[in-house]
N, C-alpha and C positions, 0 to 999 in steps of 0.2 A: 504494500500500500504506500502510495506517495504521501510524504509529509511536507507541508509548506510552512515556512516561517517568514513573515513579513517584517520589515524594519525600515527606519528612516523617517517616520512621520514626526510631526511636531507642530509648534505654533509659529506661524509666519505672517508677516504683514502683507496686505494686498500688494500685488506686483512682485512679490518675492518668488523664490525658487526652492524646491526641495527635490531630492532624489531618493526614491524608494527602491528597496531591494527585496527580492523574494528568493530565498534559498530552498531548493527542492531536494528531497532525498527519497530513495526507495524505488526508483523507476528508471526508465530509459529516457532521461530528460530530453535529449536531442530529437527524439521522435515525436514529441508532443507539440501541438500548438499550445501556446500559453497566453494568458490574458490578465489584465488588471480590471478589477471590478470595484465599485464603491457603493456604500450605503449611507445616505444622509439621514439625519433624524426624521422619523415619520415617513420615510420613503422606502420604496423597494430597492433592493440591490440591483445595480445596473452595470452592464459591460461598457467599459470606456476605451479600452485599447487591446488589440490582439496582435500577436506575432506568431506566424506559422513556422513549422519546422524548417521551411525553406527560406525564411527571413522576410516574407511579405508581411506588411503591417496594415492595420485598419484601425480607424479611430471613430469614436462618437463625435457628432458635430459639435457637441459642447466643449470638447477639448482639442479639436483639430487645430493644428498650428501652434498650440501651446505646450502640449505634452508629447513626449517621444518614448516609445517602448523599444527596448533592446534586450538582447540575451547574450549570455556567455555560456556556451554549452560545456566548456572545460570546467567551469565552476558551478554548473547546475543552477544558475542564477538568472533571473529575469529582472530588469530594471524599469523604472518609470521616472524619467526626467520631467519635472513639472515646472514650467516657467509661467510668468505673468499670472500668478495665482489670484483668484477672485474669492470673495467670501462664499459664493455659492459652490466652491470646490470643497468646502468643509464637509468631511465625511470620514467614515472608517474605510480604509482601502485594503482590499484583499487581492491576492492572485489565485489563479486556478487554471486548470486546463481550459483551453478555448477551442471551439465554441461550446463544448459540452458541459463544462464546470462540474465534472463528476468525480473530482478528487475531494477528500475531506477538507473542509474549510479550515484555514489557520485562524489565528487569533486576530489577524488584521493589524493595521497600524493607523492611529488617529492622525488626521491632518486637520488642523484648525487654521483658517485664514481670517485674521482679525487685526484691526488696528488698536 
């Protein structure tokens, strides 16, 4: 069973940047599409960025042009570089397999954008 551990969240001012990391263990990481998901208070969890095993990337309109997903297969890690952060980006951020999201969810990492 694949285990996922997210890190890198925190409190940042509007316009700031953060880089999230997700370390995976227990599977053949390079074979999986991976994605970042987020859940804001009172809202459903949503997919925001996907990177396929071949490296193709896809983004939700809400983050396109501001967020960049990448992966390092040697480190079994997927990253999310977040720039130009907005208050509406405040959420708990998770990684999971994409597009199926059928791994057990990790604990997530909290991102709070506030002045």
